[in-house]
N, C-alpha and C positions, 0 to 999 in steps of 0.2 A: 364275205357276204353272209349275214346271219339268218335273214328270212329265207327259208327254203324256196327255191324257184324251180327246181327240177321236178319232173313228173307231173301228171295231170291233176287238176283240181276239179272235182265234179260237184256241181250244184244243179240239181234237176228242178223241173217245174214244180214238183210237189214241195220242195224246200221253200221255194218262193211263195207258193200258195199259202203255206203255213205262216209265213211272215205276214202276208197281207191279212190273213184271217185274225191273227193275234193283234195286229196293229188296229184293225177295225174295232175289236172288242175293247182295247185299251183307250183308243181315241174317243169312243162313245162314252166310256166311264169318266174320262177327264173332262170332256165337254159338259157332261151332265152335272159334274161337281163344280164347274167353273162359275165364279161370280165376278163378272166384268168389273164391278166397282172395286174389287180387291187388287186389280192389276193382273198382269199376265202370269200364268204359271211358268216356272223356270226349271225347277228340278224337284225330285221326289225326296221326301223324308219318310222313312218307314213305308215306302211304296205309294205314297199319296203326293200328287203334285202340289207344290207350294209356290206362292208368289214371292218375289223379292223386290223390294222397293228400291230399284236402282235405275234402270230404264226399262221400257216395254219392248225390248229387242226380240223377245221370243213369241210375241203375239202372232206374228206371221207364220211361225212354225206350228203353233197350236191349230190355226185355221187352214194351213196349207197341207198338213198331214192328211186330213180327210179327202182332199182333192187328189192327192197322189194315190191313196187307197182306191178311190173310185176309178182312177185311170188303170190301176193294176188288177182289180177284181170285179169292177162293175157294181160295187155296193153303192146304191143310189140314195140311201137314206142320210148318210153322213154329209155328203156335199150340200144337201139342201139346208141342213142346220148350219154348216160352216158358212155357206153363202149368206145366210141371214145375218150371221155375226159380222162377216166382212162388210156388208153394206151398212151395218149399224156402228161398227167400231174402228174400221181401218182407215177412214178418211183422215184421222188425226196423224197417221203415219205418213201420208202423202205429203203433208205440209210441215212435217217435223223438221225444224231447222237446227235442232240441238244434238243430233246423233249422226253416226256414220253407218247406220244399219238399214238403209233403204233397200238394199239388195235382199237382205234377209226378210224384211217385213212385206215389201210390196211385190217383189217378183214371186215370192212364195204364195201370194194370194191373188191379186189382180193378174199377175203374169200367168199363173197356172190356170185361172179361169179363161183367160184369152187363149192360151194354148189348147185347152180342152175344146173350146169352140172351133178353133181353126182345124183341129184334127177330127172334128165331127163327133166328139164324144158327148157334147151337149148341143142343144139346138142352136142353129145360127140365128142371131138377132142383130141386125145392123146397128140399131140404136144402143143396145147393151154393149156391143163390141166397141162402139165409139166411146162410151162411158169408161170402159176398162182401159182403153188406150189413152184417154185423157188423163186418167189417174197415173198411168205409167209415164207419160210425158212429163207431168208435173213433178212426179217423184224424182225422176232423173235430173231435172233441172234444179230442184231444191237441194239434192245431194251434191251436185256439182258446184253449187254456190258456196258450199262450206269449204273454202279454199285458202290455203296459205301459199303465197308465191315465194319461190326461192331461186337462186341462181343455178343454172345448169353447170357453169364453170366458176365455182366460188373463188378459186385462186386467180384466174385470169380476168374474169369480169364479175366481181362481187356485187356491183350495183345493178347488173342487168337481171332483173327478176323474171326470167323467161321460162321457168318450169315451176313445179310445185306439187302439192298433194292435197287430198281431202283430209281434213284434220278430224281427229277422234273427238269423242264427247269430253275428253280431258281438256281440250282447248286448242288454240291455233299452233301451239308448239309441238303437238303430238301427232305422230304418224303411226297408226296401228297396222299390224300385219293383217288383221281380220278384214280390213276395208277392201282388200283386193277382191273379195267376192261381192262387195257392194258395187263394183264397177258394172255389174250386170244392169243396174238401174240406169246408169249413164248410157251404156251401149244400147239398151232397149229403147230409150227415149230417142237417141240418134237414129236408130233403125226405123223409128216411126216418123222420121224427118222433122224432129222437134229441134228447136234452138233455144238456148238460154240467152237472155239479153241483160247486159250490165249497165253501168253508168253511161249516160248519153246514147242509149240504145246500141251499145257496142255488142255485136253478136259474139257469143262464146261457143265454139264448136264442141259439142259434148263428147264426141269420140276422141278428138284431140286431147281434151282434158283428161279423159280416162287413160289415154296412153301416157300422158305426162305422169299421172299418178303411178301407173304400172312401172315406168322406168325409174321413178324416184324410189319406189318400194324395192325394186330389184337391186338398186345401187346401195341403199342404206340398211334395209332390214334383212338382207340375205348376205351371208358370208361365204367366201369361195376358197378358203384355205390359202389365202395369199398373204397372210401376216398383217392384216389390217389393224388388228390389235394383238396383244400377247396370246390371247386364247383362240385366235383365228387359225387353227391348225387342221381342221377337218372340214372339207367342203360341205355346204348344206346347213351349217348352223344358222338358226333364225332367231332374231330378236323380236320380242313382242312389240316393242315400241321404240321409235327413234325420236330423239328430242332435238329441236331446233331453236336457235335464238331468233325470235320473230323480228327483232329490231334490225338485224343485219342479214337474216335469212340463212345463217350458217348452221350446219350440223354441229351438235355439241357432244352427244353421247348416246349410247344404247341404254335402254331402260326396260323394265318389265312390270306390268300390272298384275298378271295372273301367273307368271312363271316364277321360278325360284330366284333367278338373278338375271341381270343383263348379259351375263357371260356364259349362260347355259341355254339350252333350247327347250322352251315350253312347247310340247309336242302338238298341242292343238293349234298354236300359232303357225307351226310348220305345215300342218295339214291344210290350213286356210291358204297358205302360199302355194302349195302344190296344186290344190284343186282350182284356186282362182286363176293362176297362170295357165293351167291346162285348158280350162274352158274359154279363156280369152283367146288362146291360140286357135281353138276351133272356130271362134267367130272371125278372127282376123283372116283365116283361110278363105272366107267367103267374099272378101273385098276384091275389087277389081283394081287393075293398075291405075285406072282413072281416079278411083277413090284415094289411092296413095298419093297421087299427084296433087289432088285437092287438099290433102292433109298437110303436105310439106310446108306451106307458108306459115303454119302454126308452130313450127319448130325452128330453132336457131341452127346456123351452120355449126359443125359439118353434118348434122343429122339430116338436113334437107336433101343432101345429094344421094343418100341411100337409106331413106327412112324405113322402107319395108324390111330390108335385110336386118338393119340394126334392131328394130323393135322385135321382130320374130326371133332373132338370135338371142336377144336379151331375155325375152320371156321364156324361151325354150331352155336356156342355160339355168335360169332360176328354178324351173320345174324339174330339170334333170338332177341338179345337185341336191335339192331337197328330197327327191325320190331316192337318190343314192343314200343320203343320210338316214332316211327312214329304214331302208332295208338293212343298213349296218347297225342300227340301234333298236331293232325289234326282235322279238322272240320268234321261234320257228312257226308259231301260229299267227304271226303278223301283228301281235298286240304290242303296245308301247307303254312305258311308264309315263306319268303325267309331265315329267320334266327330266331331261337327261342329266342334270346336275343336282337333283333333289338330295338333300343332306344325308338321308339315312339309307341311300342305296348301298347294297353290298359292293365292296371294291376288291377286285374288278367285277363289273357286272357280267354274269355269264349268260349271254344270249344264245350262243351257238349250241345246237342240239338240245335246247331247253324250251319247253312251252311256258306260257305265262301262268302266273298264279295270282288271280285277283284277290285272294284271301291271305296274301303274305303279311308279314309283320313289320315291313320296313317302309315301303312307299306305294301309293296307289297306282294301279293301271288306269289309263283313261281310254275307255272304249269309244268315246265320242271323237277323239282324235283319229282313231282307226276308221270310224264310219265316214268321216270327211275325206281322209286320205284314200280310202278304197275307191271312191268315185274319181279322185284325182288320178290314181294309177290307171284306171280304165280309160279315162279320157286322154291321158298322156299317151298310153299305148296305142290307142286308135289314131291319134294324130301322127305318131311316128310311123305307123303302118301305112298311113296315107302318103307318106313321103318315100318310104322304102318298105315294100312288103316283108313282114317278118321282123322288122326292127323293134316293134313294140311288144313282142311276145312275152318277154320277162315281166314287163310292167302289167300287162293284162293278167298274167298269172298271179302277180302280187295282189292286184285288186280282187281277184277271185278268192285268193286265200283269206284275205280280210273278211270278205262276205261269208265264206264258209265258217269261219270262227264266230263271227257275230251272230249268225243265224242258227247257232246251236248252243246248247248249254255248256258252260255256265254263264254265257253272255246273253243268250236269248231268254227273255222273261216269259215263262209259260204259266205262271200262277195268275188266275183270274183276280186275285186280291191285290195285285201290284199293277198300278196304272202305267208304269213305264214299259217300254218294249225292249230296250237294250240296257242291260245291267252294267254296273261298274263304270259309270261316267263320273267325271270330276268337274266341278264348277270353278270354285275359287279357293284353292288350297291355302294360299297365304292369309286370306281373310278368315279361314276356319268355317266356311259356310257349308261344307260337306258333312253329311251325317256319318258318324262312326257308331256302328252297332255295339251293344253291350258285349264285352268280352273280346272286342277287336281293338287293334292298335291303329288302324288306318280306315279311312272311308272306303266303303265297298257296298255293293248290292243295290245301288240307287241309279236313277236314270235322269236324263236331261232332255228337254224338248228339242234342242239342236241335234243331240245324238240320235234321238228317235226319228226326227225329220230326215236327216241325212242317211240313216239306215233304210228308211222306206224309199227314199229317192234312189239309193244304190240298188235296192231290189227291183225298182221299176226300170232302171237302166239295164240291168241284167236280163229282166224279162223281155224287154224290147230286143236286146241282142239275140236272145234265143229265137225270137220270131223273125229275125232278119231285118229288124228295124233299129232305129236309134232316136234319140231326142236331145234337143238343146233348149236352153232357156229362151233362145231367140227364134224358135221355130215359127215359120210363117204359115 
């Protein structure tokens, strides 16, 4: 094990207060410079947030960060501005049929506003709550409709398209690891007692559809060291994308959009898997036996007979093997390279007894992968503790170590001239979109909105824990 887990990791309230204060200053600067007609800011170049004309998948992070900051430190100026922009610009995301990002955009905005109202951080307004919940219901349904049906048993019953996945913006053939965190949109809509209707008014159960997607992701996007291909030698390898033949519904091959190769692990993709499955496990733990009985008819035999155990075991195994992989492929300060197989990594990579160097000359560190994984470790650790006290302690320590590193220099951005909060984030290395400073060989020193959002969310999660509280995306 390379990430150190022995010994306490201390992160006091003053550390978290500093993060929220810096986040407030940087969020205000970013919002002040933002021109909505130019699209959503995505990542920084020389410290200034820039838009990237790809999709508007980060707009929810831009406007969700101020809501998290308000929850963390009571700054009541930023959420007023963010709320104004949410009402003006986020409706297009509710009805966006072209992306897999509803969980990112709409849970971060409409979902956070609803949560703040229900925990009495903002005034209760029944009509406004109904508006927020209507947006969340529609978002979950629209996301669930982006569906490719495949066979759960392609060898035995290739014609029976009885499972499937939410397909990515690449098209119906494409299953992204990222999308596991967009399941929040489907789960939230189901939790609000919403239903999607298809042809001939056929009802589509949103929770069942989310579980089908989760099971498909765990089966095809996560490797378990069982020799599925020649490179499947270490449990926890994650592929960014799985490709299917949509004519017959069969899996064809692993692929990668933002990683180095289909046979290495893009670490942000792994982080999405770890966090996505961990928080889905938290939600599934709230279901009653009656819920599971009502879900069973939406699944084929033999799943029906023991659906609850199969789903929870599958989700937990995916979370555990990716957590194990992260710990084995991270430095002692819990940071990771952007991809485990990046071509210029030193061979062998020396993780043991070594801290990360974001200014190295071979391959970038991706702090945004760490920010996402940190929350995944905390949530996984809490879930394990709920089943057996103490079982999650190592995972909780890993999450704390990630936070400790991110919330201090050289990863915490303390300069008022830099709009980003967490430095050394990587966006799209294969496309060359990341800024390389003069005199450097690799991208470094820049931030991303998803990295900043998940860092603030991690700080809020830890602050709640310090107060003896907790929070979920589905809080009532």
